[in-house]
N, C-alpha and C positions, 0 to 999 in steps of 0.2 A: 502494500499501500503506499501511496505518496503523499506529499502535502498538495493543498490545491494548486499551486502555482505549478509544480511539476506534473500533476495531472493533465492540467491544461496545456503544458509545452508538449507533452505526449500526444494529445488528441489533435494539437493544431498540426504537428509532423505528421501523424496519420491521414487528416484531412487533406492536406496538400497532397501526400501520394496518392490518395484516392482521386482526388480532382484531376491531377496530371495523368492518371493511368485512364481515366474517362476521356480526357482532351486526346489522347493520342489513339484512343480506339482499343485499348487492351480488353480481353475477355475478364468479365467479373471474377472468375475463378483464378485468375494470374495475381488479383491483390487481395486476396482474402486476409492475408496476414495484416495488411494496413487497415483493414475493415476490423478485425480481430482486434489490433490497438487500439482503434478508435473507442470500440465497445468496450475495451480494459479501462479506458480512461474515463469513459463515461461513468462507468459502474465505479469505478474509485470516488470520482466527485459525488456520485449519490450516496455512496457508503459513509465518505467523510461529512457530508451534510446529515445524515441520521446520527453519526456519532457526535457531531457539534450541538445537537439537539438535547441529548442527554449526556452531558459530558462527565468523566469521574470527579469524584469530590475532590482530588487536590486541583483540579483545573477550574474550580468554580469560581475561585479568586482570582484568577488572571484574567489576561484581555480577550475575553470570549467575543465581544463584540466584532473586533479586528479580525479574528477568525471567522466568523458568520459573515461578516462582509466579503472578505475574500471566496469564501465557499460560494456565495451568492453572485459574485461577479463572475466567476469563473463558470458557475452555471448557466449565467445569461449567455455568454459566449460560445459555451457547448450548445446552446439551444439553438443560437443563430447558425452555427456550423452545420449542424445538424439537419436542420431546415434546408439550408443550401444545398448540402448533399442528397438530401429526398427529392429535392425538385429536380437536381442537375441528375442524378442515377435514373430517376423515373422517367425523364425525358430522352436519354441516353439508352437505357437499357430495358425500359418498361417499368410498370410497377411493380411485376414480379418480383423483380431483383430487390428492389425496396423491402419487399415481405422478406426474402432469404437476409437481408441485412439486420432486419428486426429478429430473427430467428435466431443468429449469431450473437447479438446482445443479449438476448435473454439467455442463451446458454452461458455467456461469459459472466451474467450476474449469477445465475445459478451456481456456477463453479467456485465464485467467490464467497458466496454464502456458505457453501459446503466447507470452502476452506479456513473461514471464520469460524464455523462450528467446530470444525476439526481442531483447531488452534486453541479453542476455548475448552475443547475436552481434554486435549493433552496437557493443559495449563494445570487445569484442575487435578490430573492424576497426579500429575509432578508435586503438586501441593499436598496432596495425599500421602505421597511417599515421605515427603519431607516431614510432615507433623507425624507420621508413624516412625519415623528415625529419631526425632526429639523425643517423642513419648517415652519410645524404648530405652533410648540413652538415659533419660531422667530417672525411670525405673530401676535402671540398673544401677543407676549412682546412687539412688536413695535405698536399696537393697542391701548395699555394701559390696557388691561384686565388682 
């Protein structure tokens, strides 16, 4: 996951690549990597927005307004790029091509959710192992061994 500025930079790079590929008439299958990169950046920005809405306790007292404004600004840029790509790709390749891109984006979001869930699950497992070790150490120390 990235910060909002890096995510929009990634999206902008992918956007330029997709637009250039469309302009020279490449097949849509030849630039799926750029489409995937754009979808990943969009997913990152959405995730950052959701995360900013529910910040952890230690971030409650930091400058959350600046972060929220950064995320909102990047989201607006992404929205503009997305709309332009939709119009351009639909015009050049037809509406079905845009539906394919939307499906790729949905897959990227699903993979990111699964990754976050898996990471949280793994972190919870590590925490349990750590607590088990601490408890075991304390019990052994208290029992005199």
